[in-house]
N, CA, C, O and CB atoms as a CASP TS submission, in Angstrom:
PFRMAT TS
TARGET T0000
AUTHOR 0000-0000-0000
METHOD Language model
MODEL 1
PARENT N/A
ATOM      1  N   MET     1       1.038  -1.062  -0.089  1.00  0.00           N
ATOM      2  CA  MET     1       0.052   0.016  -0.046  1.00  0.00           C
ATOM      3  C   MET     1       1.135   1.673  -0.111  1.00  0.00           C
ATOM      4  O   MET     1       1.120   2.640  -0.872  1.00  0.00           O
ATOM      5  CB  MET     1      -1.012  -0.257   1.645  1.00  0.00           C
ATOM      6  N   VAL     2       1.880   1.344   0.973  1.00  0.00           N
ATOM      7  CA  VAL     2       2.923   2.299   0.589  1.00  0.00           C
ATOM      8  C   VAL     2       3.434   2.399  -0.448  1.00  0.00           C
ATOM      9  O   VAL     2       3.577   3.595  -0.700  1.00  0.00           O
ATOM     10  CB  VAL     2       3.795   2.272   1.155  1.00  0.00           C
ATOM     11  N   ILE     3       3.851   1.694  -1.322  1.00  0.00           N
ATOM     12  CA  ILE     3       4.583   2.150  -2.380  1.00  0.00           C
ATOM     13  C   ILE     3       3.592   2.557  -3.401  1.00  0.00           C
ATOM     14  O   ILE     3       3.916   3.459  -4.174  1.00  0.00           O
ATOM     15  CB  ILE     3       5.556   1.143  -2.865  1.00  0.00           C
ATOM     16  N   PHE     4       2.482   2.034  -3.498  1.00  0.00           N
ATOM     17  CA  PHE     4       1.211   2.287  -4.427  1.00  0.00           C
ATOM     18  C   PHE     4       1.102   3.722  -4.226  1.00  0.00           C
ATOM     19  O   PHE     4       0.870   4.399  -5.228  1.00  0.00           O
ATOM     20  CB  PHE     4      -0.259   1.448  -4.017  1.00  0.00           C
ATOM     21  N   ILE     5       1.221   4.267  -3.169  1.00  0.00           N
ATOM     22  CA  ILE     5       1.339   5.678  -2.676  1.00  0.00           C
ATOM     23  C   ILE     5       2.034   6.887  -2.650  1.00  0.00           C
ATOM     24  O   ILE     5       1.719   8.035  -2.337  1.00  0.00           O
ATOM     25  CB  ILE     5       1.355   5.628  -1.920  1.00  0.00           C
ATOM     26  N   LYS     6       3.541   6.106  -3.244  1.00  0.00           N
ATOM     27  CA  LYS     6       4.706   6.844  -3.155  1.00  0.00           C
ATOM     28  C   LYS     6       4.536   6.913  -4.855  1.00  0.00           C
ATOM     29  O   LYS     6       4.722   7.881  -5.593  1.00  0.00           O
ATOM     30  CB  LYS     6       6.195   6.081  -2.305  1.00  0.00           C
ATOM     31  N   ILE     7       4.116   5.535  -5.197  1.00  0.00           N
ATOM     32  CA  ILE     7       4.017   5.995  -6.983  1.00  0.00           C
ATOM     33  C   ILE     7       3.379   7.084  -7.428  1.00  0.00           C
ATOM     34  O   ILE     7       3.868   7.924  -8.183  1.00  0.00           O
ATOM     35  CB  ILE     7       3.293   5.028  -7.865  1.00  0.00           C
ATOM     36  N   ILE     8       1.843   7.096  -6.791  1.00  0.00           N
ATOM     37  CA  ILE     8       0.872   8.034  -6.833  1.00  0.00           C
ATOM     38  C   ILE     8       1.269   9.504  -6.989  1.00  0.00           C
ATOM     39  O   ILE     8       1.135  10.352  -7.872  1.00  0.00           O
ATOM     40  CB  ILE     8       0.156   7.870  -5.723  1.00  0.00           C
ATOM     41  N   VAL     9       1.915   9.445  -5.540  1.00  0.00           N
ATOM     42  CA  VAL     9       2.665  11.002  -5.081  1.00  0.00           C
ATOM     43  C   VAL     9       3.707  11.484  -6.055  1.00  0.00           C
ATOM     44  O   VAL     9       3.776  12.632  -6.492  1.00  0.00           O
ATOM     45  CB  VAL     9       3.540  10.921  -3.559  1.00  0.00           C
ATOM     46  N   ASN    10       4.765  10.166  -6.440  1.00  0.00           N
ATOM     47  CA  ASN    10       5.628  11.080  -7.553  1.00  0.00           C
ATOM     48  C   ASN    10       5.251  11.359  -9.138  1.00  0.00           C
ATOM     49  O   ASN    10       5.943  11.954  -9.965  1.00  0.00           O
ATOM     50  CB  ASN    10       6.984  10.407  -7.668  1.00  0.00           C
ATOM     51  N   ILE    11       3.771  10.671  -9.343  1.00  0.00           N
ATOM     52  CA  ILE    11       3.496  10.811 -10.638  1.00  0.00           C
ATOM     53  C   ILE    11       2.669  12.595 -10.436  1.00  0.00           C
ATOM     54  O   ILE    11       2.544  13.432 -11.329  1.00  0.00           O
ATOM     55  CB  ILE    11       2.424   9.269 -11.265  1.00  0.00           C
ATOM     56  N   LEU    12       2.289  12.700  -9.179  1.00  0.00           N
ATOM     57  CA  LEU    12       1.499  13.941  -9.190  1.00  0.00           C
ATOM     58  C   LEU    12       2.540  15.011  -9.221  1.00  0.00           C
ATOM     59  O   LEU    12       2.071  16.041  -9.705  1.00  0.00           O
ATOM     60  CB  LEU    12       0.502  14.088  -7.935  1.00  0.00           C
ATOM     61  N   LYS    13       3.752  15.116  -8.880  1.00  0.00           N
ATOM     62  CA  LYS    13       5.027  15.718  -8.553  1.00  0.00           C
ATOM     63  C   LYS    13       5.495  15.883 -10.141  1.00  0.00           C
ATOM     64  O   LYS    13       6.072  16.899 -10.528  1.00  0.00           O
ATOM     65  CB  LYS    13       6.085  14.701  -7.468  1.00  0.00           C
ATOM     66  N   ARG    14       5.244  14.994 -10.834  1.00  0.00           N
ATOM     67  CA  ARG    14       5.762  15.308 -12.053  1.00  0.00           C
ATOM     68  C   ARG    14       4.852  15.890 -13.177  1.00  0.00           C
ATOM     69  O   ARG    14       5.246  16.281 -14.276  1.00  0.00           O
ATOM     70  CB  ARG    14       6.340  14.187 -12.481  1.00  0.00           C
ATOM     71  N   ILE    15       3.494  15.883 -12.691  1.00  0.00           N
ATOM     72  CA  ILE    15       3.000  16.404 -13.591  1.00  0.00           C
ATOM     73  C   ILE    15       2.332  18.037 -12.868  1.00  0.00           C
ATOM     74  O   ILE    15       1.337  18.624 -13.293  1.00  0.00           O
ATOM     75  CB  ILE    15       2.004  15.259 -14.226  1.00  0.00           C
ATOM     76  N   ILE    16       3.070  18.412 -11.894  1.00  0.00           N
ATOM     77  CA  ILE    16       2.578  19.759 -11.601  1.00  0.00           C
ATOM     78  C   ILE    16       3.919  19.976 -12.066  1.00  0.00           C
ATOM     79  O   ILE    16       3.908  20.944 -12.827  1.00  0.00           O
ATOM     80  CB  ILE    16       1.975  20.311 -10.067  1.00  0.00           C
ATOM     81  N   PHE    17       5.113  19.474 -11.932  1.00  0.00           N
ATOM     82  CA  PHE    17       6.412  20.029 -12.444  1.00  0.00           C
ATOM     83  C   PHE    17       6.289  20.169 -14.081  1.00  0.00           C
ATOM     84  O   PHE    17       7.041  21.081 -14.425  1.00  0.00           O
ATOM     85  CB  PHE    17       7.705  18.992 -11.995  1.00  0.00           C
ATOM     86  N   ALA    18       5.817  19.769 -14.870  1.00  0.00           N
ATOM     87  CA  ALA    18       4.972  19.648 -15.960  1.00  0.00           C
ATOM     88  C   ALA    18       4.652  21.119 -16.625  1.00  0.00           C
ATOM     89  O   ALA    18       5.219  21.800 -17.479  1.00  0.00           O
ATOM     90  CB  ALA    18       3.684  18.907 -15.473  1.00  0.00           C
ATOM     91  N   PHE    19       3.234  21.312 -15.664  1.00  0.00           N
ATOM     92  CA  PHE    19       2.695  22.401 -15.762  1.00  0.00           C
ATOM     93  C   PHE    19       2.989  23.712 -15.556  1.00  0.00           C
ATOM     94  O   PHE    19       2.580  24.764 -16.047  1.00  0.00           O
ATOM     95  CB  PHE    19       2.024  22.262 -15.332  1.00  0.00           C
ATOM     96  N   LEU    20       3.954  23.361 -14.549  1.00  0.00           N
ATOM     97  CA  LEU    20       4.823  25.005 -13.973  1.00  0.00           C
ATOM     98  C   LEU    20       6.170  25.177 -15.271  1.00  0.00           C
ATOM     99  O   LEU    20       6.606  26.232 -15.731  1.00  0.00           O
ATOM    100  CB  LEU    20       5.890  24.738 -11.741  1.00  0.00           C
ATOM    101  N   LEU    21       6.477  24.137 -15.524  1.00  0.00           N
ATOM    102  CA  LEU    21       7.551  23.736 -16.779  1.00  0.00           C
ATOM    103  C   LEU    21       6.775  25.196 -18.304  1.00  0.00           C
ATOM    104  O   LEU    21       7.091  26.230 -18.892  1.00  0.00           O
ATOM    105  CB  LEU    21       7.157  21.197 -17.401  1.00  0.00           C
ATOM    106  N   LEU    22       5.834  24.332 -18.198  1.00  0.00           N
ATOM    107  CA  LEU    22       5.343  24.944 -19.788  1.00  0.00           C
ATOM    108  C   LEU    22       4.703  26.554 -18.951  1.00  0.00           C
ATOM    109  O   LEU    22       5.033  27.695 -19.275  1.00  0.00           O
ATOM    110  CB  LEU    22       3.621  23.589 -20.913  1.00  0.00           C
ATOM    111  N   TYR    23       4.076  26.300 -18.230  1.00  0.00           N
ATOM    112  CA  TYR    23       3.769  28.119 -17.960  1.00  0.00           C
ATOM    113  C   TYR    23       4.722  29.056 -17.741  1.00  0.00           C
ATOM    114  O   TYR    23       4.483  30.232 -18.017  1.00  0.00           O
ATOM    115  CB  TYR    23       2.994  28.456 -16.747  1.00  0.00           C
ATOM    116  N   SER    24       6.156  28.597 -17.120  1.00  0.00           N
ATOM    117  CA  SER    24       7.543  29.462 -17.219  1.00  0.00           C
ATOM    118  C   SER    24       7.705  29.410 -18.642  1.00  0.00           C
ATOM    119  O   SER    24       8.065  30.501 -19.085  1.00  0.00           O
ATOM    120  CB  SER    24       8.963  28.840 -16.382  1.00  0.00           C
ATOM    121  N   LEU    25       7.545  28.404 -19.622  1.00  0.00           N
ATOM    122  CA  LEU    25       8.186  28.411 -21.096  1.00  0.00           C
ATOM    123  C   LEU    25       7.179  29.161 -21.126  1.00  0.00           C
ATOM    124  O   LEU    25       7.648  30.144 -20.551  1.00  0.00           O
ATOM    125  CB  LEU    25       8.450  27.134 -22.200  1.00  0.00           C
ATOM    126  N   ASN    26       5.999  29.463 -21.405  1.00  0.00           N
ATOM    127  CA  ASN    26       5.183  30.867 -21.588  1.00  0.00           C
ATOM    128  C   ASN    26       5.247  32.284 -21.609  1.00  0.00           C
ATOM    129  O   ASN    26       5.000  33.159 -22.438  1.00  0.00           O
ATOM    130  CB  ASN    26       4.551  30.915 -20.954  1.00  0.00           C
ATOM    131  N   LEU    27       5.709  32.231 -20.281  1.00  0.00           N
ATOM    132  CA  LEU    27       6.191  33.554 -20.124  1.00  0.00           C
ATOM    133  C   LEU    27       7.239  34.398 -20.422  1.00  0.00           C
ATOM    134  O   LEU    27       7.474  35.586 -20.204  1.00  0.00           O
ATOM    135  CB  LEU    27       6.204  33.670 -19.302  1.00  0.00           C
ATOM    136  N   SER    28       7.825  33.470 -20.987  1.00  0.00           N
ATOM    137  CA  SER    28       9.500  33.411 -21.147  1.00  0.00           C
ATOM    138  C   SER    28       9.449  33.979 -22.697  1.00  0.00           C
ATOM    139  O   SER    28       9.867  35.021 -23.202  1.00  0.00           O
ATOM    140  CB  SER    28      10.372  31.553 -20.952  1.00  0.00           C
ATOM    141  N   ILE    29       8.651  32.664 -23.305  1.00  0.00           N
ATOM    142  CA  ILE    29       8.909  33.323 -24.966  1.00  0.00           C
ATOM    143  C   ILE    29       7.584  33.908 -25.515  1.00  0.00           C
ATOM    144  O   ILE    29       7.490  34.263 -26.690  1.00  0.00           O
ATOM    145  CB  ILE    29       9.417  32.015 -26.210  1.00  0.00           C
ATOM    146  N   LYS    30       6.624  33.992 -24.685  1.00  0.00           N
ATOM    147  CA  LYS    30       5.276  34.824 -25.351  1.00  0.00           C
ATOM    148  C   LYS    30       5.831  35.895 -25.958  1.00  0.00           C
ATOM    149  O   LYS    30       5.283  35.962 -27.058  1.00  0.00           O
ATOM    150  CB  LYS    30       4.090  35.410 -24.291  1.00  0.00           C
ATOM    151  N   SER    31       7.019  37.217 -25.794  1.00  0.00           N
ATOM    152  CA  SER    31       7.350  37.991 -26.668  1.00  0.00           C
ATOM    153  C   SER    31       7.560  37.259 -27.831  1.00  0.00           C
ATOM    154  O   SER    31       7.030  37.942 -28.707  1.00  0.00           O
ATOM    155  CB  SER    31       8.323  38.709 -26.300  1.00  0.00           C
ATOM    156  N   PHE    32       7.989  36.347 -28.299  1.00  0.00           N
ATOM    157  CA  PHE    32       8.525  35.889 -29.941  1.00  0.00           C
ATOM    158  C   PHE    32       7.177  35.430 -30.221  1.00  0.00           C
ATOM    159  O   PHE    32       7.109  34.988 -31.368  1.00  0.00           O
ATOM    160  CB  PHE    32       9.923  34.499 -30.219  1.00  0.00           C
ATOM    161  N   GLY    33       5.899  35.365 -29.482  1.00  0.00           N
ATOM    162  CA  GLY    33       4.679  35.111 -30.423  1.00  0.00           C
ATOM    163  C   GLY    33       4.443  33.818 -30.471  1.00  0.00           C
ATOM    164  O   GLY    33       3.450  33.518 -31.134  1.00  0.00           O
ATOM    165  N   ILE    34       5.110  32.829 -29.920  1.00  0.00           N
ATOM    166  CA  ILE    34       5.136  31.668 -29.549  1.00  0.00           C
ATOM    167  C   ILE    34       4.061  31.402 -28.269  1.00  0.00           C
ATOM    168  O   ILE    34       4.462  32.076 -27.320  1.00  0.00           O
ATOM    169  CB  ILE    34       6.538  31.404 -29.300  1.00  0.00           C
ATOM    170  N   ILE    35       2.874  30.677 -27.923  1.00  0.00           N
ATOM    171  CA  ILE    35       2.667  30.035 -27.355  1.00  0.00           C
ATOM    172  C   ILE    35       1.938  28.605 -27.305  1.00  0.00           C
ATOM    173  O   ILE    35       0.995  28.276 -28.024  1.00  0.00           O
ATOM    174  CB  ILE    35       2.489  30.679 -26.961  1.00  0.00           C
ATOM    175  N   ILE    36       2.540  27.835 -26.344  1.00  0.00           N
ATOM    176  CA  ILE    36       2.254  26.325 -26.668  1.00  0.00           C
ATOM    177  C   ILE    36       1.122  26.322 -25.078  1.00  0.00           C
ATOM    178  O   ILE    36       1.428  26.399 -23.888  1.00  0.00           O
ATOM    179  CB  ILE    36       4.103  24.989 -26.716  1.00  0.00           C
ATOM    180  N   PRO    37      -0.416  26.181 -25.864  1.00  0.00           N
ATOM    181  CA  PRO    37      -1.421  25.666 -24.643  1.00  0.00           C
ATOM    182  C   PRO    37      -1.326  24.846 -23.854  1.00  0.00           C
ATOM    183  O   PRO    37      -1.120  23.662 -24.123  1.00  0.00           O
ATOM    184  CB  PRO    37      -2.390  25.288 -24.884  1.00  0.00           C
ATOM    185  N   ILE    38      -1.455  25.306 -22.737  1.00  0.00           N
ATOM    186  CA  ILE    38      -1.296  24.168 -21.475  1.00  0.00           C
ATOM    187  C   ILE    38      -2.655  23.205 -21.422  1.00  0.00           C
ATOM    188  O   ILE    38      -3.658  23.587 -20.819  1.00  0.00           O
ATOM    189  CB  ILE    38      -1.144  25.046 -19.795  1.00  0.00           C
ATOM    190  N   ASN    39      -2.614  22.276 -21.919  1.00  0.00           N
ATOM    191  CA  ASN    39      -3.721  21.843 -22.006  1.00  0.00           C
ATOM    192  C   ASN    39      -3.347  19.806 -21.643  1.00  0.00           C
ATOM    193  O   ASN    39      -2.180  19.415 -21.659  1.00  0.00           O
ATOM    194  CB  ASN    39      -4.357  22.483 -23.661  1.00  0.00           C
ATOM    195  N   ILE    40      -4.448  18.878 -21.379  1.00  0.00           N
ATOM    196  CA  ILE    40      -3.412  17.753 -21.092  1.00  0.00           C
ATOM    197  C   ILE    40      -2.995  17.294 -21.928  1.00  0.00           C
ATOM    198  O   ILE    40      -2.226  16.489 -21.403  1.00  0.00           O
ATOM    199  CB  ILE    40      -3.674  16.788 -20.474  1.00  0.00           C
ATOM    200  N   PHE    41      -2.871  17.135 -23.316  1.00  0.00           N
ATOM    201  CA  PHE    41      -1.977  16.312 -24.080  1.00  0.00           C
ATOM    202  C   PHE    41      -0.517  16.750 -23.512  1.00  0.00           C
ATOM    203  O   PHE    41       0.145  15.917 -22.892  1.00  0.00           O
ATOM    204  CB  PHE    41      -2.180  16.554 -25.750  1.00  0.00           C
ATOM    205  N   ASN    42       0.103  18.396 -23.785  1.00  0.00           N
ATOM    206  CA  ASN    42       0.854  19.111 -23.626  1.00  0.00           C
ATOM    207  C   ASN    42       1.398  18.584 -22.176  1.00  0.00           C
ATOM    208  O   ASN    42       2.556  18.195 -22.020  1.00  0.00           O
ATOM    209  CB  ASN    42       0.333  20.388 -23.863  1.00  0.00           C
ATOM    210  N   ILE    43       0.451  18.618 -21.166  1.00  0.00           N
ATOM    211  CA  ILE    43       1.070  18.007 -20.046  1.00  0.00           C
ATOM    212  C   ILE    43       1.453  16.539 -19.886  1.00  0.00           C
ATOM    213  O   ILE    43       2.354  16.031 -19.218  1.00  0.00           O
ATOM    214  CB  ILE    43       0.312  18.262 -19.102  1.00  0.00           C
ATOM    215  N   MET    44       0.578  16.021 -20.637  1.00  0.00           N
ATOM    216  CA  MET    44       1.174  14.384 -20.522  1.00  0.00           C
ATOM    217  C   MET    44       2.797  14.224 -21.109  1.00  0.00           C
ATOM    218  O   MET    44       3.635  13.485 -20.592  1.00  0.00           O
ATOM    219  CB  MET    44       0.064  13.229 -21.631  1.00  0.00           C
ATOM    220  N   VAL    45       2.940  14.773 -21.865  1.00  0.00           N
ATOM    221  CA  VAL    45       3.976  14.513 -23.555  1.00  0.00           C
ATOM    222  C   VAL    45       4.983  15.595 -22.364  1.00  0.00           C
ATOM    223  O   VAL    45       5.841  16.039 -23.127  1.00  0.00           O
ATOM    224  CB  VAL    45       3.136  15.491 -25.966  1.00  0.00           C
ATOM    225  N   THR    46       5.217  16.071 -21.255  1.00  0.00           N
ATOM    226  CA  THR    46       5.551  16.804 -21.251  1.00  0.00           C
ATOM    227  C   THR    46       6.288  16.423 -19.522  1.00  0.00           C
ATOM    228  O   THR    46       7.349  16.739 -18.984  1.00  0.00           O
ATOM    229  CB  THR    46       4.602  17.760 -21.795  1.00  0.00           C
ATOM    230  N   THR    47       5.255  15.716 -19.145  1.00  0.00           N
ATOM    231  CA  THR    47       5.483  14.822 -17.535  1.00  0.00           C
ATOM    232  C   THR    47       6.142  13.026 -18.590  1.00  0.00           C
ATOM    233  O   THR    47       6.523  12.193 -17.768  1.00  0.00           O
ATOM    234  CB  THR    47       3.021  14.527 -16.155  1.00  0.00           C
ATOM    235  N   ILE    48       6.220  12.689 -19.575  1.00  0.00           N
ATOM    236  CA  ILE    48       6.638  11.827 -19.801  1.00  0.00           C
ATOM    237  C   ILE    48       7.779  11.730 -20.117  1.00  0.00           C
ATOM    238  O   ILE    48       8.500  10.816 -19.718  1.00  0.00           O
ATOM    239  CB  ILE    48       6.111  11.462 -20.308  1.00  0.00           C
ATOM    240  N   LEU    49       8.178  12.719 -20.947  1.00  0.00           N
ATOM    241  CA  LEU    49       9.564  13.099 -21.960  1.00  0.00           C
ATOM    242  C   LEU    49      10.189  14.292 -21.336  1.00  0.00           C
ATOM    243  O   LEU    49      11.365  14.380 -21.692  1.00  0.00           O
ATOM    244  CB  LEU    49       9.170  13.542 -23.698  1.00  0.00           C
ATOM    245  N   GLY    50       9.882  15.087 -20.664  1.00  0.00           N
ATOM    246  CA  GLY    50      10.495  16.094 -19.727  1.00  0.00           C
ATOM    247  C   GLY    50      10.753  17.337 -20.799  1.00  0.00           C
ATOM    248  O   GLY    50       9.977  17.899 -21.571  1.00  0.00           O
ATOM    249  N   VAL    51      12.382  17.561 -20.484  1.00  0.00           N
ATOM    250  CA  VAL    51      13.047  18.909 -21.466  1.00  0.00           C
ATOM    251  C   VAL    51      12.485  18.739 -22.751  1.00  0.00           C
ATOM    252  O   VAL    51      11.702  19.397 -23.437  1.00  0.00           O
ATOM    253  CB  VAL    51      14.834  18.947 -21.705  1.00  0.00           C
ATOM    254  N   PRO    52      13.316  17.302 -22.938  1.00  0.00           N
ATOM    255  CA  PRO    52      12.751  16.851 -24.674  1.00  0.00           C
ATOM    256  C   PRO    52      11.607  17.162 -25.208  1.00  0.00           C
ATOM    257  O   PRO    52      11.545  17.679 -26.323  1.00  0.00           O
ATOM    258  CB  PRO    52      12.595  15.445 -24.970  1.00  0.00           C
ATOM    259  N   GLY    53      10.794  16.950 -24.646  1.00  0.00           N
ATOM    260  CA  GLY    53       8.759  17.087 -24.787  1.00  0.00           C
ATOM    261  C   GLY    53       8.682  18.423 -24.926  1.00  0.00           C
ATOM    262  O   GLY    53       8.060  18.873 -25.889  1.00  0.00           O
ATOM    263  N   ILE    54       9.325  19.332 -23.949  1.00  0.00           N
ATOM    264  CA  ILE    54       9.126  20.684 -24.336  1.00  0.00           C
ATOM    265  C   ILE    54       9.853  21.334 -25.783  1.00  0.00           C
ATOM    266  O   ILE    54       9.379  22.269 -26.429  1.00  0.00           O
ATOM    267  CB  ILE    54       9.615  21.432 -23.126  1.00  0.00           C
ATOM    268  N   VAL    55      10.683  20.844 -25.996  1.00  0.00           N
ATOM    269  CA  VAL    55      11.538  21.229 -26.863  1.00  0.00           C
ATOM    270  C   VAL    55      10.718  20.939 -28.360  1.00  0.00           C
ATOM    271  O   VAL    55      10.556  21.581 -29.397  1.00  0.00           O
ATOM    272  CB  VAL    55      12.949  20.446 -26.586  1.00  0.00           C
ATOM    273  N   CYS    56      10.312  19.618 -27.855  1.00  0.00           N
ATOM    274  CA  CYS    56       9.150  18.574 -29.202  1.00  0.00           C
ATOM    275  C   CYS    56       7.910  19.563 -29.527  1.00  0.00           C
ATOM    276  O   CYS    56       7.444  19.717 -30.656  1.00  0.00           O
ATOM    277  CB  CYS    56       8.186  16.693 -28.367  1.00  0.00           C
ATOM    278  N   LEU    57       7.475  20.177 -28.411  1.00  0.00           N
ATOM    279  CA  LEU    57       6.306  20.986 -28.447  1.00  0.00           C
ATOM    280  C   LEU    57       6.559  22.085 -29.334  1.00  0.00           C
ATOM    281  O   LEU    57       5.889  22.141 -30.365  1.00  0.00           O
ATOM    282  CB  LEU    57       5.901  21.461 -27.121  1.00  0.00           C
ATOM    283  N   VAL    58       7.664  23.218 -29.033  1.00  0.00           N
ATOM    284  CA  VAL    58       7.808  24.114 -29.501  1.00  0.00           C
ATOM    285  C   VAL    58       8.272  23.969 -30.690  1.00  0.00           C
ATOM    286  O   VAL    58       8.074  25.031 -31.280  1.00  0.00           O
ATOM    287  CB  VAL    58       8.299  24.728 -28.870  1.00  0.00           C
ATOM    288  N   ILE    59       9.082  22.791 -31.748  1.00  0.00           N
ATOM    289  CA  ILE    59       9.197  22.769 -32.974  1.00  0.00           C
ATOM    290  C   ILE    59       8.064  22.818 -33.330  1.00  0.00           C
ATOM    291  O   ILE    59       7.646  23.801 -33.940  1.00  0.00           O
ATOM    292  CB  ILE    59       9.834  21.897 -33.468  1.00  0.00           C
ATOM    293  N   LEU    60       7.341  21.835 -33.053  1.00  0.00           N
ATOM    294  CA  LEU    60       5.911  21.672 -33.705  1.00  0.00           C
ATOM    295  C   LEU    60       5.236  22.570 -34.106  1.00  0.00           C
ATOM    296  O   LEU    60       4.668  22.651 -35.195  1.00  0.00           O
ATOM    297  CB  LEU    60       5.084  21.173 -33.045  1.00  0.00           C
ATOM    298  N   LYS    61       5.264  23.807 -32.674  1.00  0.00           N
ATOM    299  CA  LYS    61       4.625  25.142 -32.754  1.00  0.00           C
ATOM    300  C   LYS    61       4.960  25.800 -34.006  1.00  0.00           C
ATOM    301  O   LYS    61       4.240  26.058 -34.971  1.00  0.00           O
ATOM    302  CB  LYS    61       5.025  26.027 -31.618  1.00  0.00           C
ATOM    303  N   LEU    62       6.656  26.103 -33.723  1.00  0.00           N
ATOM    304  CA  LEU    62       7.231  26.574 -34.578  1.00  0.00           C
ATOM    305  C   LEU    62       7.022  26.477 -36.737  1.00  0.00           C
ATOM    306  O   LEU    62       6.947  27.395 -37.554  1.00  0.00           O
ATOM    307  CB  LEU    62       8.311  26.068 -33.921  1.00  0.00           C
ATOM    308  N   PHE    63       6.998  24.959 -36.928  1.00  0.00           N
ATOM    309  CA  PHE    63       7.067  24.700 -38.333  1.00  0.00           C
ATOM    310  C   PHE    63       6.370  23.798 -38.741  1.00  0.00           C
ATOM    311  O   PHE    63       6.486  23.207 -39.815  1.00  0.00           O
ATOM    312  CB  PHE    63       8.161  24.454 -38.770  1.00  0.00           C
ATOM    313  N   ILE    64       5.118  23.524 -37.398  1.00  0.00           N
ATOM    314  CA  ILE    64       3.693  22.945 -38.090  1.00  0.00           C
ATOM    315  C   ILE    64       2.807  23.411 -38.138  1.00  0.00           C
ATOM    316  O   ILE    64       2.139  23.085 -39.120  1.00  0.00           O
ATOM    317  CB  ILE    64       3.158  22.047 -37.771  1.00  0.00           C
ATOM    318  N   ILE    65       2.226  24.360 -37.270  1.00  0.00           N
ATOM    319  CA  ILE    65       1.372  24.653 -36.909  1.00  0.00           C
ATOM    320  C   ILE    65       1.199  26.381 -36.737  1.00  0.00           C
ATOM    321  O   ILE    65       0.155  26.855 -36.289  1.00  0.00           O
ATOM    322  CB  ILE    65       1.314  23.836 -35.966  1.00  0.00           C
TER
END
């Protein structure tokens, strides 16, 4: 039971960190006209991949959308 709670807490910490990372990224690059929306998909990509996930989201925003 304790292991299960530790896993849940770890996942929640990663999700909160991903949200804060996306928010701070938006604050710092909005002067360039780039805004990465904070939605469940982007938070999950950032949670799973970390900083490389954010780089991928920025590249997608710049070149595809």
